[in-house]
Backbone as numpy.savetxt, mean C-alpha at the origin, in Angstrom:
# Nx Ny Nz CAx CAy CAz Cx Cy Cz
-16.04 -22.56 9.74 -16.44 -21.66 10.82 -17.91 -21.89 11.14
-18.23 -21.96 12.46 -19.62 -22.17 12.86 -20.42 -20.90 12.69
-21.76 -21.04 12.85 -22.64 -19.89 12.66 -22.44 -18.84 13.74
-22.07 -19.24 14.97 -21.95 -18.29 16.08 -20.89 -17.21 15.82
-19.64 -17.59 15.47 -18.66 -16.54 15.16 -19.09 -15.65 14.00
-19.72 -16.23 12.99 -20.19 -15.43 11.85 -21.25 -14.43 12.31
-22.14 -14.85 13.21 -23.17 -13.95 13.73 -22.55 -12.83 14.54
-21.49 -13.14 15.27 -20.80 -12.11 16.05 -20.19 -11.06 15.13
-19.57 -11.52 14.05 -19.00 -10.58 13.08 -20.09 -9.72 12.46
-21.21 -10.35 12.12 -22.34 -9.62 11.54 -22.85 -8.55 12.50
-22.99 -8.91 13.78 -23.47 -7.95 14.77 -22.48 -6.82 14.98
-21.18 -7.13 14.94 -20.16 -6.08 15.07 -20.25 -5.10 13.91
-20.47 -5.63 12.71 -20.60 -4.77 11.53 -21.86 -3.91 11.64
-22.97 -4.51 12.09 -24.22 -3.75 12.27 -24.04 -2.66 13.31
-23.30 -2.97 14.36 -23.07 -1.98 15.41 -22.29 -0.77 14.86
-21.25 -1.05 14.10 -20.46 0.04 13.52 -21.31 0.89 12.58
-22.16 0.23 11.81 -23.01 0.96 10.87 -24.04 1.83 11.59
-24.37 1.49 12.85 -25.32 2.29 13.61 -24.82 3.70 13.83
-23.51 3.90 13.76 -22.92 5.22 13.97 -22.98 6.08 12.71
-23.49 5.54 11.61 -23.61 6.32 10.38 -24.64 7.45 10.51
-25.43 7.42 11.58 -26.40 8.50 11.82 -25.71 9.82 12.17
-24.40 9.73 12.50 -23.58 10.90 12.80 -23.98 11.60 14.11
-24.69 10.89 14.96 -24.93 11.42 16.30 -23.62 11.48 17.06
-23.54 12.40 18.00 -22.28 12.62 18.70 -21.80 11.36 19.41
-22.72 10.67 20.06 -22.39 9.40 20.71 -23.67 8.62 20.93
-23.51 7.32 21.16 -24.65 6.44 21.39 -24.35 5.57 22.61
-25.37 5.40 23.47 -25.18 4.58 24.66 -25.50 3.13 24.39
-25.16 2.30 25.36 -25.38 0.86 25.24 -26.86 0.55 25.07
-27.70 1.19 25.86 -29.14 0.91 25.80 -29.72 1.27 24.43
-29.33 2.43 23.90 -29.85 2.86 22.61 -29.37 1.94 21.50
-28.12 1.55 21.57 -27.59 0.63 20.55 -28.29 -0.72 20.62
-28.53 -1.18 21.84 -29.22 -2.46 22.00 -30.63 -2.40 21.41
-31.30 -1.25 21.63 -32.65 -1.09 21.10 -32.64 -1.09 19.57
-31.71 -0.35 18.99 -31.67 -0.24 17.52 -31.27 -1.55 16.86
-30.42 -2.30 17.51 -29.92 -3.54 16.91 -30.78 -4.75 17.27
-31.64 -4.58 18.27 -32.45 -5.71 18.71 -31.64 -6.77 19.43
-30.62 -6.32 20.16 -29.74 -7.23 20.89 -29.82 -6.93 22.39
-29.38 -7.85 23.18 -29.32 -7.63 24.61 -28.22 -6.65 24.98
-28.40 -5.95 26.10 -27.39 -4.97 26.52 -26.04 -5.62 26.79
-26.06 -6.80 27.37 -24.79 -7.47 27.68 -24.03 -7.83 26.40
-24.77 -8.26 25.37 -24.13 -8.60 24.09 -23.54 -7.35 23.44
-24.29 -6.24 23.49 -23.79 -4.99 22.91 -22.57 -4.50 23.68
-22.62 -4.63 25.00 -21.48 -4.19 25.81 -20.22 -4.99 25.48
-20.38 -6.31 25.29 -19.22 -7.14 24.91 -18.66 -6.73 23.55
-19.55 -6.47 22.60 -19.11 -6.03 21.28 -18.35 -4.70 21.37
-18.91 -3.77 22.12 -18.28 -2.45 22.26 -16.91 -2.57 22.93
-16.81 -3.42 23.93 -15.53 -3.61 24.62 -14.47 -4.14 23.66
-14.86 -5.13 22.84 -13.93 -5.70 21.87 -13.53 -4.68 20.82
-14.50 -3.95 20.28 -14.22 -2.95 19.25 -13.38 -1.81 19.81
-13.63 -1.44 21.06 -12.84 -0.37 21.68 -11.39 -0.82 21.84
-11.19 -2.10 22.16 -9.84 -2.63 22.28 -9.05 -2.56 20.99
-9.78 -2.59 19.85 -9.13 -2.49 18.54 -9.11 -1.06 18.01
-9.63 -0.12 18.78 -9.62 1.27 18.35 -10.72 1.64 17.38
-11.67 0.72 17.16 -12.74 0.99 16.20 -13.86 1.84 16.79
-14.03 1.79 18.11 -14.92 2.71 18.81 -14.18 3.22 20.04
-14.67 4.30 20.60 -14.11 4.82 21.83 -15.23 5.35 22.71
-15.00 5.34 24.00 -16.03 5.76 24.95 -15.78 7.19 25.40
-16.84 7.99 25.39 -16.75 9.36 25.89 -16.65 9.30 27.41
-15.56 9.78 27.99 -15.37 9.67 29.45 -16.38 10.49 30.25
-17.02 11.46 29.62 -17.96 12.32 30.33 -19.38 11.77 30.29
-19.83 11.29 29.14 -21.21 10.84 29.00 -21.35 9.33 29.11
-20.25 8.59 28.89 -20.31 7.14 28.90 -20.77 6.55 27.58
-21.18 7.43 26.64 -21.60 6.97 25.33 -20.41 6.59 24.46
-20.70 5.99 23.32 -19.65 5.53 22.42 -19.72 6.25 21.08
-18.59 6.38 20.45 -18.50 6.97 19.11 -17.43 6.19 18.35
-17.38 6.42 17.04 -16.37 5.75 16.22 -14.97 6.18 16.63
-14.03 5.22 16.59 -12.65 5.51 16.98 -11.79 5.96 15.81
-10.58 6.35 16.12 -9.66 6.87 15.11 -9.30 5.82 14.06
-9.32 4.54 14.44 -8.97 3.49 13.47 -9.96 3.49 12.31
-11.23 3.78 12.58 -12.22 3.85 11.51 -11.87 4.98 10.55
-11.44 6.11 11.12 -11.00 7.23 10.29 -9.80 6.83 9.43
-8.87 6.11 10.04 -7.69 5.66 9.30 -8.07 4.71 8.17
-9.03 3.82 8.45 -9.50 2.91 7.40 -10.15 3.69 6.27
-10.94 4.70 6.62 -11.57 5.54 5.60 -10.54 6.27 4.77
-9.48 6.73 5.42 -8.41 7.41 4.70 -7.71 6.45 3.74
-7.54 5.19 4.18 -6.92 4.19 3.32 -7.76 3.94 2.08
-9.08 3.86 2.26 -9.98 3.67 1.12 -9.89 4.87 0.18
-9.87 6.07 0.77 -9.80 7.27 -0.05 -8.51 7.31 -0.87
-7.40 6.93 -0.22 -6.11 6.91 -0.92 -6.17 5.95 -2.10
-6.74 4.75 -1.89 -6.84 3.77 -2.97 -7.67 4.34 -4.13
-8.80 4.97 -3.79 -9.66 5.51 -4.84 -8.99 6.68 -5.54
-8.38 7.57 -4.77 -7.70 8.72 -5.36 -6.51 8.27 -6.21
-5.80 7.26 -5.70 -4.62 6.77 -6.42 -5.01 6.20 -7.77
-6.07 5.43 -7.81 -6.52 4.84 -9.08 -6.87 5.94 -10.08
-7.59 6.97 -9.61 -7.98 8.06 -10.50 -6.76 8.86 -10.95
-5.82 9.08 -10.04 -4.65 9.90 -10.35 -3.67 9.18 -11.27
-3.59 7.85 -11.13 -2.56 7.11 -11.86 -2.99 6.66 -13.25
-4.29 6.60 -13.51 -4.79 5.98 -14.73 -4.13 6.45 -16.01
-4.24 7.73 -16.31 -3.71 8.23 -17.58 -2.19 8.25 -17.58
-1.58 8.48 -16.42 -0.11 8.47 -16.33 0.42 7.07 -16.60
-0.26 6.07 -16.06 0.15 4.69 -16.29 0.06 4.34 -17.77
-1.01 4.79 -18.42 -1.17 4.54 -19.86 -0.06 5.22 -20.65
0.28 6.44 -20.27 1.34 7.17 -20.97 2.69 6.49 -20.76
2.93 6.00 -19.55 4.19 5.31 -19.26 4.32 4.05 -20.11
3.23 3.31 -20.26 3.26 2.12 -21.10 3.55 2.49 -22.55
2.90 3.55 -23.03 3.11 3.97 -24.42 4.54 4.45 -24.64
5.07 5.19 -23.67 6.41 5.77 -23.83 7.50 4.71 -23.78
7.32 3.69 -22.95 8.36 2.65 -22.81 8.06 1.40 -23.64
6.79 1.20 -23.98 6.40 -0.01 -24.70 6.30 -1.23 -23.80
6.42 -1.03 -22.49 6.43 -2.16 -21.56 5.25 -2.11 -20.59
5.03 -3.20 -19.90 3.98 -3.27 -18.90 4.26 -2.27 -17.79
3.23 -1.58 -17.35 3.37 -0.57 -16.31 2.44 -0.90 -15.15
2.89 -0.66 -13.92 2.08 -1.03 -12.77 2.26 -0.07 -11.60
1.26 -0.04 -10.74 1.29 0.71 -9.49 1.22 -0.30 -8.36
2.12 -0.17 -7.39 2.16 -1.11 -6.28 2.05 -0.42 -4.94
1.53 -1.13 -3.95 1.44 -0.63 -2.59 1.99 -1.66 -1.62
2.57 -1.18 -0.54 3.17 -2.06 0.46 2.10 -2.63 1.38
2.14 -3.93 1.59 1.21 -4.59 2.51 1.99 -5.66 3.27
2.49 -5.29 4.45 3.30 -6.22 5.22 4.62 -6.51 4.52
4.87 -7.78 4.25 6.11 -8.18 3.59 5.93 -8.34 2.08
4.80 -7.87 1.56 4.49 -8.02 0.15 4.23 -6.67 -0.50
4.34 -6.67 -1.83 3.83 -5.57 -2.65 2.59 -6.09 -3.36
1.53 -5.29 -3.34 0.31 -5.65 -4.06 0.17 -4.71 -5.24
0.03 -5.27 -6.44 -0.18 -4.43 -7.63 -1.65 -4.04 -7.68
-1.92 -2.75 -7.47 -3.30 -2.28 -7.42 -3.78 -1.75 -8.77
-2.87 -1.57 -9.69 -3.23 -1.13 -11.05 -2.13 -1.60 -11.99
-2.52 -2.05 -13.18 -1.52 -2.59 -14.11 -2.04 -2.55 -15.54
-1.15 -2.20 -16.48 -1.46 -2.23 -17.89 -0.40 -3.07 -18.59
-0.83 -4.02 -19.39 0.09 -4.94 -20.05 0.74 -4.31 -21.28
1.94 -4.75 -21.56 2.64 -4.36 -22.78 1.93 -4.94 -23.99
2.11 -4.29 -25.13 1.51 -4.80 -26.37 2.44 -5.78 -27.10
3.65 -5.98 -26.57 4.59 -6.92 -27.18 4.05 -8.35 -27.11
4.40 -9.14 -28.10 4.00 -10.56 -28.07 4.65 -11.26 -26.89
5.92 -10.93 -26.61 6.62 -11.46 -25.44 6.50 -10.43 -24.34
5.68 -10.74 -23.33 5.46 -9.79 -22.25 5.24 -10.54 -20.94
5.24 -9.77 -19.86 5.04 -10.35 -18.55 3.55 -10.39 -18.22
3.13 -11.43 -17.59 1.72 -11.54 -17.20 1.64 -11.53 -15.66
1.33 -10.38 -15.12 1.16 -10.22 -13.68 -0.15 -9.48 -13.45
-1.16 -10.19 -13.00 -2.49 -9.61 -12.90 -2.58 -8.61 -11.74
-3.52 -7.67 -11.88 -3.81 -6.73 -10.80 -4.26 -7.52 -9.57
-3.74 -7.11 -8.41 -4.08 -7.79 -7.17 -3.05 -8.83 -6.76
-2.11 -9.12 -7.64 -1.10 -10.14 -7.31 -0.13 -9.60 -6.27
0.31 -10.48 -5.38 1.31 -10.14 -4.37 2.69 -10.64 -4.81
3.70 -9.82 -4.60 5.08 -10.22 -4.89 5.95 -9.83 -3.70
7.08 -10.48 -3.52 7.95 -10.16 -2.37 8.52 -8.75 -2.47
8.81 -8.17 -1.33 9.37 -6.82 -1.28 10.84 -6.81 -1.68
11.62 -7.77 -1.16 13.08 -7.65 -1.21 13.68 -7.88 -2.59
12.92 -8.46 -3.53 13.50 -8.78 -4.82 12.73 -8.18 -5.99
12.00 -7.09 -5.72 11.27 -6.37 -6.77 11.59 -4.89 -6.66
11.57 -4.20 -7.79 11.88 -2.77 -7.76 10.82 -2.00 -6.99
9.55 -2.37 -7.15 8.48 -1.70 -6.41 8.67 -1.89 -4.91
8.98 -3.11 -4.52 9.18 -3.39 -3.11 10.35 -2.61 -2.53
11.44 -2.54 -3.26 12.61 -1.83 -2.75 12.35 -0.33 -2.63
11.59 0.23 -3.58 11.24 1.65 -3.48 10.37 1.90 -2.25
9.35 1.08 -2.07 8.43 1.27 -0.95 9.12 1.06 0.38
10.02 0.10 0.46 10.74 -0.15 1.70 11.77 0.95 1.96
12.44 1.42 0.91 13.45 2.45 1.07 12.86 3.74 1.63
11.65 4.08 1.21 11.03 5.33 1.63 10.04 5.15 2.78
9.94 3.94 3.31 9.08 3.71 4.48 9.74 4.34 5.70
8.97 4.63 6.75 9.57 5.12 8.00 10.64 4.15 8.50
11.67 4.67 9.10 12.78 3.83 9.54 12.34 2.67 10.44
11.40 2.88 11.39 10.97 1.73 12.21 10.35 0.61 11.39
9.57 0.99 10.36 8.95 -0.01 9.48 10.03 -0.75 8.71
10.98 0.01 8.19 12.07 -0.58 7.39 12.91 -1.54 8.24
13.28 -1.09 9.44 14.13 -1.92 10.28 13.39 -3.14 10.81
12.08 -2.99 11.07 11.30 -4.14 11.50 11.24 -5.19 10.40
11.09 -4.73 9.16 11.08 -5.66 8.02 12.42 -6.37 7.92
13.50 -5.63 7.98 14.83 -6.22 7.84 15.14 -7.21 8.97
14.53 -6.98 10.13 14.78 -7.85 11.28 13.91 -9.10 11.29
12.75 -9.03 10.65 11.79 -10.14 10.77 11.48 -10.87 9.47
11.68 -10.23 8.33 11.28 -10.85 7.06 12.23 -11.97 6.67
11.68 -12.98 6.04 12.48 -14.05 5.47 12.83 -13.67 4.04
14.09 -13.41 3.79 14.53 -12.98 2.45 14.81 -14.22 1.61
13.75 -14.76 1.07 13.84 -16.01 0.31 14.64 -15.83 -0.97
15.50 -16.80 -1.25 16.28 -16.77 -2.50 15.44 -17.36 -3.63
15.11 -16.52 -4.61 14.33 -16.97 -5.76 15.22 -17.30 -6.96
16.35 -16.60 -7.05 17.32 -16.83 -8.13 18.71 -16.63 -7.55
19.76 -16.93 -8.30 21.11 -16.68 -7.79 21.39 -15.19 -7.54
20.54 -14.30 -8.08 20.76 -12.87 -7.95 19.94 -12.22 -6.84
19.12 -13.00 -6.15 18.29 -12.45 -5.08 19.16 -12.06 -3.89
18.93 -10.86 -3.36 19.63 -10.41 -2.15 18.94 -11.04 -0.95
19.70 -11.82 -0.17 19.12 -12.52 0.99 19.76 -12.08 2.31
20.75 -11.20 2.24 21.41 -10.71 3.45 20.80 -9.37 3.86
20.26 -9.22 5.06 19.62 -7.97 5.47 20.54 -6.75 5.38
21.81 -6.93 5.74 22.74 -5.80 5.68 22.99 -5.35 4.24
23.08 -6.31 3.34 23.26 -5.96 1.93 22.03 -5.24 1.39
20.85 -5.72 1.79 19.61 -5.06 1.36 19.52 -3.67 1.95
19.90 -3.51 3.20 19.88 -2.20 3.85 20.77 -1.21 3.07
21.95 -1.65 2.66 22.84 -0.78 1.88 22.22 -0.43 0.54
21.56 -1.39 -0.08 20.91 -1.14 -1.37 19.79 -0.10 -1.22
19.07 -0.15 -0.11 17.98 0.79 0.12 18.50 2.22 0.32
19.68 2.35 0.88 20.30 3.67 1.00 20.52 4.27 -0.39
20.99 3.44 -1.31 21.21 3.89 -2.69 19.88 4.28 -3.34
18.84 3.49 -3.11 17.52 3.79 -3.68 17.03 5.14 -3.19
17.15 5.41 -1.89 16.70 6.70 -1.36 17.50 7.85 -1.96
18.78 7.63 -2.18 19.64 8.70 -2.69 19.33 9.06 -4.14
19.07 8.06 -4.96 18.85 8.33 -6.38 17.37 8.45 -6.75
16.47 7.96 -5.89 15.05 8.15 -6.12 14.37 7.09 -6.96
15.01 5.97 -7.20 14.39 4.88 -7.96 15.13 3.58 -7.66
14.48 2.47 -8.01 15.08 1.15 -7.79 14.89 0.29 -9.02
15.82 -0.63 -9.21 15.64 -1.62 -10.28 15.87 -3.01 -9.70
15.42 -4.00 -10.42 15.61 -5.40 -10.02 15.75 -6.21 -11.31
16.89 -6.83 -11.47 17.18 -7.60 -12.69 17.48 -9.04 -12.31
16.66 -9.96 -12.78 16.85 -11.39 -12.51 16.78 -11.72 -11.01
16.14 -10.89 -10.21 16.13 -11.11 -8.76 14.96 -11.97 -8.29
13.79 -11.75 -8.86 12.63 -12.57 -8.47 12.44 -13.74 -9.41
12.78 -13.51 -10.67 12.62 -14.53 -11.69 13.66 -14.29 -12.78
14.36 -15.31 -13.19 15.36 -15.16 -14.24 14.69 -14.72 -15.53
15.29 -13.73 -16.19 14.74 -13.24 -17.44 13.77 -12.09 -17.27
13.54 -11.65 -16.03 12.57 -10.58 -15.75 13.28 -9.42 -15.07
12.96 -8.20 -15.50 13.55 -7.00 -14.91 12.48 -5.94 -14.72
12.74 -5.02 -13.79 11.79 -3.94 -13.53 12.50 -2.72 -12.98
11.81 -1.59 -13.06 12.33 -0.34 -12.51 11.15 0.45 -11.98
11.28 1.01 -10.76 10.15 1.69 -10.13 10.61 2.95 -9.42
9.66 3.86 -9.20 9.90 5.13 -8.51 8.73 5.39 -7.56
8.92 6.28 -6.59 7.88 6.52 -5.59 6.74 7.43 -6.07
5.59 7.24 -5.46 4.43 8.13 -5.59 4.18 8.72 -4.21
4.07 10.04 -4.13 3.88 10.72 -2.84 2.49 11.32 -2.74
2.01 11.43 -1.50 0.72 12.07 -1.29 0.91 13.55 -1.00
-0.15 14.22 -0.61 -0.10 15.67 -0.42 0.89 16.06 0.67
1.17 15.15 1.62 2.11 15.44 2.69 3.56 15.16 2.29
3.74 14.54 1.14 5.08 14.17 0.72 5.47 12.75 1.12
4.57 12.04 1.80 4.85 10.66 2.19 4.67 9.72 1.00
5.53 8.73 0.88 5.44 7.76 -0.21 4.33 6.76 0.11
3.32 6.72 -0.74 2.16 5.85 -0.50 2.08 4.71 -1.51
2.85 4.79 -2.59 2.79 3.76 -3.63 4.02 3.88 -4.51
4.14 2.95 -5.44 5.22 3.01 -6.43 4.61 2.89 -7.82
5.33 3.39 -8.80 4.95 3.21 -10.19 6.18 2.69 -10.93
5.98 1.76 -11.83 7.14 1.21 -12.51 6.78 0.43 -13.74
7.81 -0.10 -14.37 7.63 -0.92 -15.57 8.32 -2.26 -15.35
7.81 -3.27 -16.04 8.43 -4.58 -16.01 8.61 -5.08 -17.44
9.70 -5.80 -17.68 9.99 -6.24 -19.05 10.91 -7.45 -19.03
10.92 -8.21 -20.11 11.95 -9.25 -20.25 13.33 -8.60 -20.20
14.28 -9.28 -19.61 15.62 -8.72 -19.41 16.25 -8.26 -20.72
16.03 -9.00 -21.80 16.67 -8.64 -23.07 16.23 -7.26 -23.54
14.96 -6.95 -23.42 14.49 -5.62 -23.83 14.87 -4.56 -22.80
14.84 -4.94 -21.53 15.18 -4.00 -20.46 16.62 -3.51 -20.62
17.53 -4.41 -20.91 18.94 -4.03 -21.03 19.20 -3.22 -22.29
18.30 -3.28 -23.26 18.47 -2.50 -24.49 18.06 -1.04 -24.29
17.35 -0.75 -23.19 16.91 0.62 -22.92 17.96 1.34 -22.08
18.35 2.56 -22.47 19.31 3.32 -21.65 18.76 3.48 -20.22
19.50 3.01 -19.23 18.98 2.95 -17.87 18.66 4.33 -17.30
19.54 5.31 -17.52 19.29 6.64 -16.95 18.06 7.28 -17.57
17.88 7.10 -18.87 16.71 7.68 -19.54 15.44 7.01 -19.04
15.49 5.68 -18.88 14.32 4.95 -18.39 13.99 5.38 -16.97
15.01 5.51 -16.13 14.79 5.93 -14.75 14.16 7.32 -14.71
14.63 8.22 -15.54 14.06 9.58 -15.57 12.59 9.53 -15.98
12.28 8.69 -16.97 10.89 8.56 -17.43 9.98 8.05 -16.31
10.44 7.04 -15.58 9.63 6.45 -14.51 9.52 7.41 -13.33
10.60 8.08 -12.98 10.56 9.07 -11.90 9.59 10.20 -12.24
9.62 10.66 -13.48 8.69 11.71 -13.90 7.24 11.23 -13.84
7.01 9.97 -14.15 5.66 9.41 -14.04 5.21 9.41 -12.57
6.12 9.02 -11.68 5.80 9.06 -10.26 5.48 10.46 -9.78
6.24 11.43 -10.25 5.99 12.82 -9.86 4.67 13.32 -10.43
4.32 12.88 -11.63 3.06 13.29 -12.25 1.86 12.78 -11.43
1.93 11.50 -11.00 0.85 10.97 -10.17 0.83 11.69 -8.82
2.01 11.94 -8.27 2.11 12.62 -6.98 1.46 14.00 -7.03
1.71 14.73 -8.10 1.11 16.07 -8.22 -0.42 15.97 -8.27
-0.93 14.92 -8.89 -2.38 14.74 -8.95 -2.95 14.41 -7.57
-2.11 13.90 -6.69 -2.53 13.62 -5.32 -2.33 14.82 -4.41
-1.84 15.91 -4.97 -1.68 17.14 -4.19 -0.27 17.47 -3.78
0.70 16.62 -4.13 2.09 16.87 -3.77 2.68 17.95 -4.65
3.60 18.72 -4.11 4.34 19.71 -4.90 5.82 19.59 -4.54
6.68 19.98 -5.45 8.11 19.85 -5.22 8.58 20.73 -4.08
7.82 21.78 -3.76 8.20 22.68 -2.68 7.81 22.13 -1.32
6.90 21.13 -1.31 6.42 20.58 -0.05 7.52 19.77 0.62
7.55 19.76 1.97 8.55 18.94 2.66 8.30 17.46 2.41
9.37 16.69 2.35 9.27 15.25 2.15 9.11 14.59 3.49
8.02 13.87 3.69 7.74 13.23 4.96 7.79 11.72 4.82
8.04 11.06 5.93 7.92 9.62 5.96 6.48 9.29 6.30
5.91 8.30 5.60 4.55 7.87 5.89 4.53 7.32 7.32
3.48 7.67 8.06 3.37 7.22 9.44 3.27 5.70 9.49
3.96 5.13 10.47 3.96 3.66 10.63 2.73 3.22 11.39
């Protein structure tokens, strides 16, 4: 990348930071003065940022202020920070109770990203580092997050995602996956055995925010031999209770209505 595009990005970031003064709105001239840029350059930046919803123009004064997308980004950061704080001790307890690796995942497009993870103490264990991306369709975390996503998000995924076959047990037919997701929503948890990798199994449950929307998953992963030795219903109850424990720390209550996360 040449220096010019990088400078444009830098100036866009500086422009957004200019609104940290919390003034009601700022005009082109004032922004140009503060940033040391020409008015035409500032106007071009504002037009581009407004097109992305990062700033908006006051129709009465002509000044600019931060847009709703910035608020949404801030909320996303807050959720990540709150989720880490809320899940920490619950994740540790889940690992101790099951003896297996425990993780928290979030949906990002066609992937699940593990945002928190604690490894099992077993000599034979799974090694999946925090921050790793895994496919949605063949993981328990992915199936939970997709099952409880808003219907438009779920259907868009089923219509556009490439359901790659990783093992003979991977579900690659959208209709079959859709039926499986109905079961996940009904029982409140998902499992995946030999679907992403032979010899690997997992089970996950949803984490809800204060509105009742599913914002993440919590689950365990283990070698298939140990996974099959654990009573499935008891394991599912343990993981579901862990999800509810994190959800309560995020402000959710069982009496609150269950909402779909906004798409």
